[in-house]
C-alpha positions in Angstrom: 6.1 -39.4 -148.2 3.1 -37.9 -146.3 0.3 -40.1 -145.3 -2.9 -40.0 -147.4 -6.2 -39.1 -145.8 -8.3 -41.9 -144.5 -11.0 -43.1 -146.8 -13.7 -41.3 -144.7 -11.8 -38.1 -144.8 -11.3 -38.5 -148.6 -15.0 -38.9 -149.1 -15.9 -36.0 -146.9 -13.2 -33.7 -148.4 -13.4 -34.6 -152.0 -16.6 -36.4 -152.8 -19.1 -34.4 -150.8 -19.7 -30.9 -152.0 -20.7 -28.0 -149.8 -24.3 -29.3 -149.8 -23.4 -33.0 -149.6 -24.0 -33.5 -153.3 -22.0 -36.4 -154.7 -20.5 -36.4 -158.2 -20.6 -39.9 -159.7 -16.9 -40.1 -160.7 -13.7 -38.3 -159.7 -10.3 -38.4 -161.2 -7.6 -38.2 -158.6 -9.5 -35.8 -156.3 -12.2 -33.1 -156.4 -10.0 -30.9 -158.7 -10.7 -33.4 -161.5 -14.3 -34.4 -161.7 -14.9 -36.9 -164.5 -18.7 -37.3 -164.1 -20.3 -34.5 -162.3 -23.9 -35.9 -162.6 -25.4 -37.4 -159.5 -27.2 -40.7 -159.1 -29.9 -41.6 -156.6 -28.0 -44.8 -155.8 -24.9 -42.9 -154.7 -27.0 -40.5 -152.6 -28.7 -43.4 -150.8 -25.5 -45.3 -150.2 -23.9 -42.2 -148.7 -26.7 -42.0 -146.1 -26.5 -45.7 -145.4 -22.7 -45.8 -145.0 -21.1 -42.5 -144.2 -22.7 -41.1 -141.0 -21.8 -42.6 -137.7 -24.3 -42.9 -134.8 -23.5 -39.4 -133.6 -23.2 -37.7 -137.0 -26.7 -36.2 -137.0 -25.5 -33.0 -138.8 -24.0 -35.0 -141.6 -27.1 -37.2 -141.8 -29.3 -34.1 -142.2 -27.0 -32.8 -145.0 -27.1 -36.1 -146.8 -30.8 -36.2 -146.4 -31.1 -32.8 -148.0 -29.1 -34.0 -150.9 -31.3 -37.1 -151.2 -34.4 -35.0 -151.1 -33.3 -33.2 -154.3 -34.1 -36.5 -156.1 -37.7 -36.4 -155.0 -40.2 -36.5 -157.9 -42.6 -33.5 -157.3 -45.3 -35.0 -159.4 -45.3 -38.8 -158.8 -44.4 -41.1 -155.9 -40.8 -42.1 -155.7 -37.5 -40.5 -156.7 -35.8 -39.5 -159.9 -32.6 -41.5 -160.4 -30.3 -39.0 -162.2 -29.6 -35.3 -161.7 -27.1 -33.1 -163.4 -24.5 -31.1 -161.6 -26.9 -28.2 -161.1 -29.7 -30.4 -159.7 -31.7 -30.4 -162.9 -33.3 -33.8 -163.6 -32.1 -35.8 -166.6 -34.9 -37.3 -168.7 -33.2 -40.7 -168.6 -33.5 -40.6 -164.8 -37.3 -40.4 -165.0 -37.6 -44.2 -164.4 -38.2 -46.5 -161.4 -35.5 -49.1 -160.7 -37.0 -51.1 -157.8 -33.6 -51.8 -156.1 -32.5 -48.2 -156.3 -35.9 -46.9 -155.1 -35.6 -49.5 -152.2 -32.1 -48.2 -151.4 -33.6 -44.7 -151.1 -36.3 -46.0 -148.8 -33.6 -47.7 -146.7 -31.6 -44.4 -146.6 -34.7 -42.5 -145.4 -35.1 -45.0 -142.6 -31.5 -44.7 -141.7 -31.8 -40.9 -141.6 -34.9 -41.2 -139.3 -33.0 -43.5 -137.0 -30.0 -41.2 -136.8 -32.0 -38.0 -136.3 -34.8 -39.5 -134.2 -37.4 -38.4 -136.7 -40.2 -40.9 -136.7 -41.9 -39.3 -139.7 -39.0 -40.3 -141.8 -39.4 -43.9 -140.6 -43.0 -43.9 -141.5 -42.2 -42.3 -144.9 -39.6 -44.9 -145.6 -41.9 -47.8 -144.8 -44.6 -46.4 -147.0 -42.2 -45.9 -149.9 -41.0 -49.5 -149.5 -44.6 -50.8 -149.5 -45.2 -49.1 -152.8 -42.1 -50.6 -154.3 -43.1 -54.1 -153.1 -46.6 -53.7 -154.6 -45.1 -52.7 -158.0 -42.5 -55.5 -158.0 -45.1 -58.2 -157.1 -47.7 -56.7 -159.4 -45.4 -56.7 -162.4 -43.5 -60.0 -161.8 -40.2 -58.7 -160.6 -39.2 -56.2 -163.4 -35.8 -54.7 -163.7 -37.1 -51.2 -164.6 -40.4 -49.3 -165.0 -41.4 -45.9 -166.3 -41.7 -42.9 -164.1 -45.3 -43.7 -163.1 -44.3 -47.3 -162.2 -47.2 -48.5 -164.4 -45.3 -49.6 -167.6 -42.5 -52.1 -167.5 -39.5 -51.0 -169.5 -37.3 -54.0 -168.8 -38.9 -57.4 -168.0 -35.6 -59.2 -167.2 -34.9 -60.3 -163.6 -31.5 -59.3 -162.4 -30.2 -61.1 -159.3 -29.0 -57.8 -157.9 -32.6 -56.4 -157.9 -34.0 -59.2 -155.8 -31.0 -59.3 -153.4 -31.1 -55.6 -152.7 -34.9 -55.7 -152.2 -34.4 -58.5 -149.7 -31.8 -56.5 -147.8 -33.9 -53.3 -147.7 -37.1 -55.2 -146.7 -35.2 -57.0 -144.0 -33.9 -53.6 -142.6 -37.3 -51.9 -142.7 -39.7 -54.8 -141.8 -39.9 -55.6 -138.1 -40.4 -59.1 -136.8 -39.8 -62.4 -138.5 -42.8 -62.7 -140.8 -43.0 -61.1 -144.2 -45.0 -62.3 -147.1 -42.8 -60.3 -149.4 -39.6 -61.8 -148.0 -41.0 -65.3 -148.5 -41.8 -64.4 -152.1 -38.3 -63.0 -152.6 -36.7 -66.1 -151.1 -38.6 -68.2 -153.7 -37.4 -65.8 -156.4 -33.8 -66.1 -155.3 -34.1 -69.9 -155.6 -34.8 -69.5 -159.3 -31.3 -68.1 -159.7 -29.6 -71.1 -158.2 -27.3 -72.9 -160.6 -25.7 -75.8 -158.7 -23.1 -74.1 -156.4 -23.4 -70.8 -158.3 -26.2 -68.3 -159.1 -27.3 -67.0 -162.4 -26.9 -63.3 -162.8 -30.2 -62.7 -164.6 -33.5 -64.4 -165.4 -35.2 -63.8 -168.8 -38.7 -62.4 -168.9 -39.9 -66.0 -169.0 -38.3 -66.5 -165.6 -35.6 -68.9 -166.8 -31.9 -68.4 -166.5 -30.2 -66.0 -168.9 -27.3 -68.3 -169.7 -25.4 -65.7 -171.8 -24.9 -63.6 -168.7 -23.5 -66.4 -166.6 -22.4 -65.6 -163.1 -21.4 -62.2 -161.7 -19.3 -61.6 -158.6 -21.0 -58.5 -157.2 -24.6 -59.7 -157.5 -23.5 -63.1 -156.1 -22.1 -61.4 -153.0 -25.4 -59.4 -152.6 -27.3 -62.6 -152.9 -25.2 -64.2 -150.2 -26.0 -61.3 -147.9 -29.7 -61.6 -148.8 -29.7 -65.3 -147.9 -27.9 -64.5 -144.7 -30.8 -62.2 -143.8 -33.3 -64.8 -144.7 -31.5 -67.4 -142.6 -31.8 -65.0 -139.6 -35.5 -65.0 -140.2 -35.7 -68.7 -140.2 -35.6 -69.6 -143.9 -34.4 -73.2 -144.1 -31.3 -73.8 -146.3 -30.6 -70.1 -146.7 -27.3 -70.2 -144.9 -26.1 -73.1 -147.0 -27.0 -71.2 -150.2 -25.1 -68.1 -148.9 -21.9 -70.1 -148.2 -22.0 -72.1 -151.4 -22.3 -69.1 -153.7 -19.3 -67.4 -152.0 -17.3 -70.6 -152.3 -18.1 -70.8 -156.0 -16.7 -67.3 -156.5 -13.6 -68.2 -154.5 -13.1 -71.4 -156.5 -13.9 -70.1 -160.0 -13.5 -66.3 -160.2 -10.0 -66.0 -158.7 -7.3 -64.3 -160.7 -4.6 -67.0 -160.5 -1.9 -64.6 -161.6 -2.3 -61.6 -159.3 -5.0 -62.5 -156.7 -8.4 -61.0 -156.3 -11.5 -62.0 -158.2 -12.8 -61.5 -161.7 -16.2 -59.9 -162.1 -17.7 -62.9 -164.0 -17.7 -66.5 -165.1 -19.6 -68.1 -168.0 -22.4 -70.6 -167.8 -19.8 -73.3 -167.4 -18.0 -71.3 -164.6 -15.0 -70.3 -166.7 -13.6 -66.8 -166.8 -13.4 -66.0 -170.5 -13.6 -63.3 -173.1 -17.0 -63.8 -174.7 -17.9 -61.8 -177.8 -21.1 -63.7 -178.3 -22.4 -62.9 -174.8 -21.4 -59.2 -175.2 -23.0 -58.7 -178.6 -26.0 -61.0 -178.5 -26.8 -60.9 -174.8 -27.4 -57.8 -172.7 -24.9 -55.0 -173.6 -21.7 -55.5 -171.8 -17.9 -55.5 -172.3 -16.7 -58.9 -173.5 -13.7 -58.6 -171.3 -13.7 -59.7 -167.7 -12.3 -57.3 -165.1 -11.6 -56.9 -161.4 -13.8 -54.3 -159.8 -13.0 -52.9 -156.4 -16.7 -52.5 -155.6 -17.2 -56.2 -156.1 -14.3 -56.9 -153.7 -15.9 -54.7 -151.1 -19.2 -56.6 -151.5 -17.3 -59.9 -151.2 -15.7 -58.8 -147.9 -19.1 -57.7 -146.5 -20.7 -60.9 -147.6 -18.0 -63.2 -146.3 -18.0 -61.5 -142.9 -21.8 -61.7 -142.7 -22.0 -65.3 -143.7 -19.1 -66.4 -141.5 -20.9 -64.8 -138.5 -24.1 -66.8 -139.0 -25.2 -69.1 -136.2 -25.1 -72.3 -138.3 -23.8 -75.5 -136.7 -23.5 -77.2 -140.1 -21.1 -74.7 -141.5 -17.8 -76.2 -142.8 -16.6 -73.5 -145.1 -15.1 -71.1 -142.5 -11.6 -71.3 -143.8 -12.7 -70.6 -147.4 -14.8 -67.6 -146.3 -11.9 -66.3 -144.3 -9.5 -66.6 -147.2 -12.0 -64.9 -149.5 -12.5 -62.0 -147.1 -8.7 -61.6 -146.7 -8.0 -61.7 -150.4 -10.8 -59.3 -151.3 -9.8 -56.9 -148.6 -6.2 -57.0 -149.8 -7.4 -55.9 -153.2 -9.2 -53.0 -151.6 -6.0 -52.0 -149.9 -3.8 -52.5 -153.0 -6.1 -50.2 -154.9 -6.0 -47.3 -152.5 -4.2 -44.2 -153.6 -1.1 -43.8 -151.3 -0.8 -40.0 -151.7 -4.2 -38.5 -152.6 -6.4 -41.1 -150.8 -9.5 -42.7 -152.2 -9.9 -46.0 -154.0 -9.5 -46.8 -157.7 -12.1 -48.4 -159.8 -10.3 -51.7 -160.5 -8.0 -53.5 -162.8 -8.7 -54.7 -166.4 -7.1 -56.9 -168.9 -6.6 -57.6 -172.5 -6.4 -61.2 -173.5 -3.9 -63.9 -174.6 -6.4 -66.5 -175.7 -10.2 -66.4 -176.0 -10.5 -68.0 -172.6 -7.6 -66.5 -170.7 -7.5 -62.8 -169.8 -3.9 -62.1 -169.1 -2.4 -58.8 -170.4 -2.8 -56.1 -167.7 -4.8 -53.1 -168.9 -5.8 -50.1 -166.8 -9.1 -49.6 -168.7 -12.3 -51.6 -169.2 -12.6 -51.8 -173.0 -15.8 -52.0 -175.0 -18.0 -51.1 -172.0 -21.6 -50.3 -172.9 -22.2 -46.7 -174.2 -22.8 -44.2 -171.4 -21.4 -46.4 -168.7 -20.6 -44.2 -165.7 -17.2 -42.6 -166.1 -16.7 -43.9 -169.7 -15.1 -42.3 -172.7 -15.8 -42.9 -176.4 -13.1 -43.5 -178.9 -14.7 -44.1 -182.3 -16.9 -47.2 -182.0 -15.3 -48.2 -178.7 -16.1 -47.1 -175.2 -13.7 -47.5 -172.3 -13.6 -46.8 -168.6 -10.3 -45.8 -167.1 -9.7 -47.8 -164.0 -7.7 -45.1 -162.3 -11.0 -43.1 -161.8 -12.6 -43.0 -158.4 -16.3 -43.8 -158.5 -18.5 -42.7 -155.7 -20.1 -46.1 -155.3 -16.6 -47.7 -155.0 -15.5 -45.2 -152.3 -18.7 -45.7 -150.3 -18.6 -49.6 -150.4 -14.9 -49.6 -149.7 -15.6 -47.3 -146.7 -18.0 -49.9 -145.3 -15.2 -52.4 -145.3 -12.1 -50.4 -144.5 -13.6 -47.9 -142.1 -11.8 -44.8 -140.9 -8.2 -46.0 -141.3 -5.2 -45.2 -143.4 -4.0 -48.1 -145.4 -0.3 -48.9 -144.9 1.4 -49.3 -148.2 4.5 -51.5 -148.8 7.8 -49.9 -149.2 10.2 -50.9 -152.0 11.7 -54.3 -151.4 15.2 -54.6 -150.1 17.6 -54.8 -153.1 19.1 -58.3 -153.6 22.2 -56.8 -155.2 22.3 -54.4 -158.1 22.7 -56.0 -161.5 25.9 -55.4 -163.4 26.0 -52.3 -165.5 25.5 -52.7 -169.3 25.3 -49.3 -170.9 22.3 -48.9 -173.3 22.9 -46.8 -176.4 19.3 -45.9 -177.0 20.1 -45.5 -180.7 16.8 -45.1 -182.6 18.4 -43.6 -185.6 18.0 -46.7 -187.7 15.4 -49.6 -187.5 16.7 -52.6 -189.5 19.8 -54.0 -191.1 17.9 -55.4 -194.1 14.5 -56.2 -195.5 12.5 -59.3 -194.7 13.1 -62.3 -196.9 10.9 -62.6 -199.9 7.8 -64.7 -199.5 7.4 -64.4 -195.7 4.4 -62.0 -196.0 2.8 -60.0 -198.8 4.5 -56.7 -197.8 2.8 -54.7 -200.5 -0.7 -55.9 -199.4 0.1 -55.2 -195.8 1.3 -51.7 -196.6 -1.9 -50.9 -198.5 -3.9 -52.1 -195.5 -1.7 -50.1 -193.1 -1.9 -46.9 -195.0 -5.6 -47.1 -195.2 -5.9 -46.8 -191.5 -5.0 -43.1 -191.9 -7.5 -40.9 -190.2 -7.2 -37.1 -189.9 -3.7 -36.4 -188.5 -3.3 -39.9 -187.1 -4.1 -43.5 -187.7 -6.8 -45.8 -186.4 -6.7 -49.5 -185.3 -8.3 -50.7 -188.5 -9.0 -49.3 -192.0 -12.7 -49.7 -191.5 -15.1 -46.8 -190.8 -17.9 -48.7 -189.1 -17.2 -52.4 -188.8 -19.4 -55.0 -187.0 -18.4 -57.4 -184.3 -15.6 -56.5 -181.9 -13.6 -54.8 -184.5 -12.3 -51.3 -183.9 -12.8 -48.6 -186.4 -10.3 -46.2 -188.0 -10.8 -43.3 -185.5 -7.3 -41.9 -184.8 -5.8 -42.8 -181.5 -2.4 -42.6 -179.9 -1.9 -46.3 -179.5 -2.4 -47.0 -183.2 -0.2 -44.1 -184.4 2.8 -45.7 -182.7 2.2 -49.0 -184.4 1.7 -47.6 -187.9 4.8 -45.3 -187.6 6.9 -48.2 -186.3 5.9 -50.5 -189.1 6.3 -47.9 -191.8 9.8 -47.2 -190.6 10.7 -50.9 -190.2 9.5 -51.5 -193.8 11.6 -48.6 -195.0 8.7 -46.5 -195.9 8.2 -42.7 -195.4 5.7 -41.5 -192.9 3.3 -39.3 -194.8 2.7 -35.8 -193.4 5.1 -36.1 -190.5 4.4 -32.5 -189.3 0.7 -33.3 -189.2 1.2 -36.5 -187.3 3.3 -34.7 -184.7 0.6 -32.0 -184.4 -2.0 -34.7 -183.8 0.2 -36.4 -181.2 0.9 -33.3 -179.2 -2.8 -32.3 -179.3 -3.3 -35.3 -176.9 -1.0 -33.8 -174.1 -3.0 -32.7 -171.1 -2.2 -29.9 -168.6 -0.9 -32.5 -166.1 1.9 -33.3 -168.7 0.6 -36.8 -169.6 -1.0 -37.8 -172.8 -4.4 -39.3 -173.5 -5.7 -41.6 -176.2 -7.2 -38.6 -178.0 -7.3 -34.9 -177.2 -9.1 -34.3 -173.8 -9.1 -37.9 -172.6 -7.3 -38.8 -169.3 -3.6 -39.1 -169.1 -2.1 -42.6 -168.7 1.5 -43.9 -168.7 0.3 -46.3 -171.5 -0.8 -43.5 -173.9 2.0 -41.2 -172.8 4.5 -43.8 -173.9 2.8 -44.3 -177.2 2.8 -40.5 -177.9 6.3 -39.7 -176.7 8.0 -42.6 -178.6 6.1 -41.7 -181.8 7.3 -38.2 -181.4 10.9 -39.2 -180.7 11.3 -41.5 -183.7 9.8 -38.8 -185.9 12.2 -36.2 -184.7 9.7 -34.3 -182.7 11.3 -34.4 -179.2 11.9 -30.6 -179.4 8.5 -29.8 -181.0 7.2 -26.4 -179.7 3.9 -27.9 -178.7 5.6 -30.5 -176.4 5.9 -29.7 -172.7 8.7 -32.0 -172.0 9.2 -31.0 -168.3 5.6 -31.5 -167.5 5.6 -34.9 -169.2 8.6 -36.0 -167.1 6.9 -34.7 -164.0 3.7 -36.7 -164.8 5.7 -39.9 -165.3 7.7 -39.5 -162.1 4.4 -38.9 -160.2 3.3 -42.4 -161.2 5.9 -44.2 -159.2 4.5 -45.9 -156.2 6.0 -46.4 -152.7 6.8 -50.0 -153.8 9.2 -48.7 -156.4 7.2 -49.6 -159.5 5.1 -47.5 -161.7 1.3 -47.6 -162.2 -0.7 -46.3 -165.2 -1.6 -43.1 -163.4 -0.5 -41.3 -160.2 -1.2 -43.6 -157.3 -2.5 -46.5 -159.4 -1.2 -49.9 -158.4 2.2 -50.7 -160.0 3.3 -53.7 -162.0 6.1 -54.7 -164.4 4.0 -53.7 -167.4 3.6 -50.0 -166.6 7.0 -49.8 -164.9 8.5 -50.8 -168.2 6.4 -48.2 -170.2 7.2 -45.4 -167.8 10.9 -46.3 -167.8 11.2 -46.4 -171.5 9.4 -43.0 -171.9 11.8 -41.4 -169.4 14.8 -42.9 -171.1 13.5 -41.7 -174.5 13.4 -38.2 -173.0 16.9 -38.4 -171.6 15.5 -38.5 -168.0 15.5 -41.1 -165.2 13.1 -42.3 -162.5 13.6 -40.3 -159.3 13.9 -43.5 -157.2 15.8 -45.7 -159.7 17.2 -48.1 -157.1 13.7 -48.7 -155.8 12.4 -49.3 -159.3 15.3 -51.8 -159.9 14.5 -53.6 -156.7 10.9 -53.9 -157.6 11.6 -55.3 -161.1 14.0 -57.8 -159.6 11.5 -58.8 -157.0 9.2 -59.9 -159.9 11.8 -62.5 -160.9 10.9 -66.1 -160.2 13.2 -69.2 -159.6 12.2 -70.6 -163.0 14.0 -67.6 -164.7 10.9 -65.8 -165.8 9.2 -62.7 -164.3 5.7 -62.1 -163.0 3.8 -58.9 -163.4 4.0 -58.3 -159.7 6.3 -59.8 -157.0 4.9 -63.2 -156.2 2.9 -63.5 -159.5 3.7 -66.5 -161.7 6.1 -66.0 -164.7 4.6 -65.1 -168.0 6.1 -63.9 -171.3 4.4 -60.4 -171.0 6.0 -59.6 -167.7 9.3 -61.2 -168.6 9.6 -59.1 -171.7 8.7 -55.9 -169.8 11.0 -56.5 -166.8 13.9 -57.5 -168.9 13.4 -54.5 -171.3 13.1 -52.0 -168.4 16.4 -53.3 -166.8 18.2 -53.1 -170.2 16.9 -49.5 -170.8 18.2 -48.5 -167.4 21.6 -49.7 -168.4 21.6 -52.9 -166.4 22.3 -56.5 -167.3 19.3 -58.7 -166.3 20.7 -61.2 -163.8 20.9 -64.9 -164.7 19.9 -64.2 -168.3 20.7 -67.7 -169.4 18.0 -69.0 -167.1 15.5 -66.5 -168.6 16.5 -67.6 -172.1 16.0 -71.2 -171.2 12.6 -70.6 -169.7 11.4 -68.6 -172.6 12.6 -71.2 -175.2 10.9 -73.9 -173.2 7.5 -72.3 -173.9 7.7 -72.8 -177.7 5.1 -75.3 -178.9 5.5 -77.9 -181.7 3.6 -75.6 -184.1 6.2 -72.8 -183.6 4.3 -70.3 -181.4 4.7 -69.8 -177.6 2.6 -70.5 -174.6 2.4 -67.3 -172.6 3.2 -69.2 -169.4 4.2 -72.7 -168.5 0.7 -73.9 -167.9 -1.0 -71.4 -170.3 -2.3 -71.6 -173.9 -0.4 -70.8 -177.1 -0.7 -67.1 -177.6 -0.1 -64.7 -180.5 0.5 -61.7 -178.3 2.4 -63.8 -175.8 4.6 -65.2 -178.6 5.7 -61.6 -179.6 6.7 -61.0 -176.0 8.7 -64.3 -175.9 10.4 -63.5 -179.2 11.2 -59.9 -178.0 12.5 -61.1 -174.6 14.8 -63.6 -176.3 16.0 -61.0 -178.8 16.9 -58.4 -176.2 18.9 -61.1 -174.4 20.8 -61.9 -177.6 18.9 -65.2 -178.3 16.2 -66.5 -180.6 13.7 -69.4 -180.4 14.9 -73.0 -180.4 13.0 -73.5 -183.7 13.2 -70.1 -185.5 11.9 -71.5 -188.8 8.7 -72.9 -187.3 8.1 -69.6 -185.5 8.5 -67.6 -188.7 6.0 -69.9 -190.5 3.6 -69.7 -187.5 3.5 -65.9 -187.8 3.4 -65.7 -191.6 0.2 -67.8 -192.0 -1.7 -65.2 -189.8 -1.8 -62.6 -192.6 -5.5 -62.1 -193.5 -7.1 -61.8 -196.9 -7.3 -58.0 -196.6 -3.5 -57.7 -195.9 -3.7 -57.2 -192.1 -3.0 -59.8 -189.5 -5.0 -61.9 -187.1 -4.2 -63.9 -184.0 -5.8 -66.9 -185.7 -5.0 -68.2 -189.3 -7.9 -67.5 -191.7 -9.7 -65.1 -189.5 -10.6 -61.5 -190.3 -7.8 -59.1 -189.7 -7.7 -57.5 -186.3 -5.8 -54.3 -185.5 -2.6 -52.5 -186.2 -1.3 -54.1 -183.0 -1.4 -57.6 -184.6 0.3 -56.1 -187.7 3.0 -54.5 -185.5 3.6 -57.8 -183.7 4.0 -59.7 -187.0 6.3 -57.2 -188.7 8.5 -56.5 -185.7 8.7 -60.2 -184.6 9.7 -61.4 -188.1 12.5 -58.8 -188.2 13.7 -60.1 -184.9 13.5 -63.7 -186.0 15.6 -62.9 -189.0 18.1 -61.0 -186.8 17.5 -57.8 -188.7 16.0 -55.4 -186.1 18.1 -52.8 -184.3 18.3 -54.1 -180.7 17.7 -50.6 -179.3 14.6 -50.4 -181.4 13.4 -53.8 -180.1 13.9 -52.5 -176.5 12.3 -49.1 -176.9 9.5 -49.6 -179.5 7.3 -52.3 -178.0 
């Protein structure tokens, strides 16, 4: 495998156009631009980070690109241009922190080129920003003239960036603005943590809780204030980073979540998302946040403070955050991915790996809309992420791990891959209201496919019935399991194959990015409906796309180059097997899956991760589909059975909470291994009571129905619990 370009080379070759114009978001490289529009923030960051001391030509190029944002009629800069350089109306605003970054970038350009007029211009621009900020009581956003406040809230990030810019541009130790900014930062302090935002009344916005990236910026701001003699600033900087390390860590995979609630818990919070400021309710891990954490930890650790006692914690934080940057670099094309998402097992426990950030606010950079839901693919490469990562990693090529040494190949166990039948009998009477569920299921029909719910425009976090690949698989699976015909099969296949992209992969809808996740859903739907030889299906391109998603470590990621895990290795394996193909490096894949196995008998999502039912189901299923017998299966069965609770469901891991989604994976893992729960009857009752009043299913008894995913879980799991599901179907249709 050839070495990827260094991050600096990737930025220069793929992110900078001929005139140093920077698109906001790329796909894998410059051949796949996702968001061609340009932001002032990215242009300023490029000038601050990319040129070295001797790169005067590059500095002038980047300065020229920054100048294109200059407002010809009013002081300051526009903040959004389209790909041609035309200003977007929504960019006719003044965000103090972004304007301050532009001033800082001008100052940097003046320093690099020796142009004193740029230094004077930068200082003058910053003075105007300071006057506006103090005159309007620290607003988040103003109109183009900077005379009308558009957003009165006080984000922590705003104050922190203003401190850093003013520190860079203001000589000497005295500054009335920095004194005022230091007082403002104090209002964000919440014990060991910092509130992400203040309300217009200047009190904490408790719904927003604490955020990782802004906290890192605040730590750097306090470090700057410490150097200027502010008493207690160094202690504040250390404490906020220690809080992130102690409360935001992802205990399963490492790295840090982007948020915690007012009580410092990482949780899925629908109330905050829908009644606070617009945001996804789902926590995520953003690579840009990790870059800021490394920069902050390095800065704070280097302070001259004899009272500092948190050096080991800061070192551990910096090392772990930098490891996440390295893990998220593309080992072939170069560049850095956006991050890692999750779905959830319980309302307070984000667990199921997801390579997208779901329910992000509309028009989030790099986002795609699917009905009433917006999502951001994490395998995109955002300009801000590349630049912040470059500030940490510098001009070096990340060395990626090779596949682990095999610990002995498992015994062969030929897999028949027989999807010609689904069940050996119907569910027992009285378990669920099958007719009611089928009416609910059929009403999710939408165009040539099916949506996640039967509702056209629901409130809350509920999805609508806009057709998408993920839901089509669920509906088709359940119709076939319940011995029902699939209406308009030719139309369903036409809709499925309309989502195939030129790269061979499939997206959630036509034109959306390819993923292993959505490719699996589309291909398995087509196979069970007899469409594997459909004229609209480019099978060879699909196989090539899937094979390109295998990483040097042996596992598969959700897209080419994206970090691998048991979850996506399983989906890629099943899709290849369904197409009568194999992974190109099958031994490496097997070694990777076996490296996910733990001494307790379960499997983690990555080597070294704690065991959970999700990863155990995925790893076991992938090995079986490859025609291998999972080693020490009796230990895995014992571990899975030990997770059943007294109510009948399963905890998703030994120290985790009872979980509906996790219970399905435990039931499925046992079934594939020829076993069932210790108390099968209690488990059947536990699932049955989750049918909602409208016929669908919920993770919680008596709650509104959720999606076709919950319905799929209930129907497929009940068939397994009664021993009536074709084992090959249980392995392949997950």
